[in-house]
C-alpha positions in Angstrom: -41.9 58.7 -53.4 -40.5 59.4 -49.9 -37.4 61.6 -49.8 -37.0 61.9 -46.2 -33.9 59.8 -46.3 -32.0 62.3 -48.3 -32.3 64.9 -45.6 -30.4 62.8 -43.0 -27.4 62.6 -45.3 -27.1 66.3 -46.1 -24.9 69.0 -44.7 -26.7 69.2 -41.4 -26.1 65.6 -40.6 -22.3 66.1 -41.4 -22.2 69.1 -39.2 -23.8 67.2 -36.3 -21.4 64.5 -36.6 -18.2 66.8 -36.5 -19.4 69.0 -33.5 -18.8 67.5 -30.1 -21.8 66.8 -27.8 -23.0 69.8 -25.7 -22.2 68.3 -22.4 -18.5 68.0 -23.4 -18.3 71.7 -24.6 -19.9 72.7 -21.3 -17.5 70.5 -19.3 -14.5 71.9 -21.2 -15.8 75.4 -20.6 -16.2 74.8 -16.9 -12.7 73.2 -16.7 -11.3 76.3 -18.4 -13.1 78.7 -16.2 -12.0 76.7 -12.9 -8.4 76.7 -14.1 -8.5 80.5 -14.9 -9.9 81.4 -11.4 -7.5 79.3 -9.6 -4.5 80.8 -11.5 -5.7 84.2 -10.8 -6.1 83.5 -7.2 -2.7 82.1 -6.9 -1.3 84.9 -8.7 -3.0 87.4 -6.4 -1.9 85.5 -3.3 1.7 85.7 -4.3 4.6 83.6 -3.5 4.2 81.1 -0.6 7.7 81.8 0.8 9.4 84.9 -0.7 12.9 84.0 0.4 12.9 80.6 -1.4 14.8 80.1 -4.5 14.8 77.4 -7.2 17.1 74.6 -6.9 20.5 75.3 -8.2 23.8 73.1 -8.7 25.7 75.0 -6.1 24.3 73.8 -2.7 27.0 75.4 -0.5 26.7 72.6 2.1 29.6 70.7 1.1 28.0 67.4 0.8 26.0 65.6 -2.2 23.0 65.0 -0.1 22.0 68.6 1.0 20.7 69.3 4.5 21.0 73.1 4.5 21.9 74.5 7.8 21.9 71.2 9.4 25.8 71.1 9.1 26.2 73.9 11.6 24.8 71.8 14.4 28.2 70.3 15.5 28.1 69.6 19.2 24.8 71.3 19.9 23.6 68.8 22.4 26.4 66.2 22.8 
């Protein structure tokens, strides 16, 4: 009597079905490593423009569309 069919339905087969393939694990590990390195390099480089601030509700230019300092150019070349 051959009992080799029982070994394929044991606990080892169940573990093999639940564990993702090694290529997927390697890809996810590489993805996490690249993300970590890019975050560390960005943190070490610092802010791109230190004087910049986040967007706020008070724009200070008097108009709804913004424009920053463009409102101060009245008659600049006319």
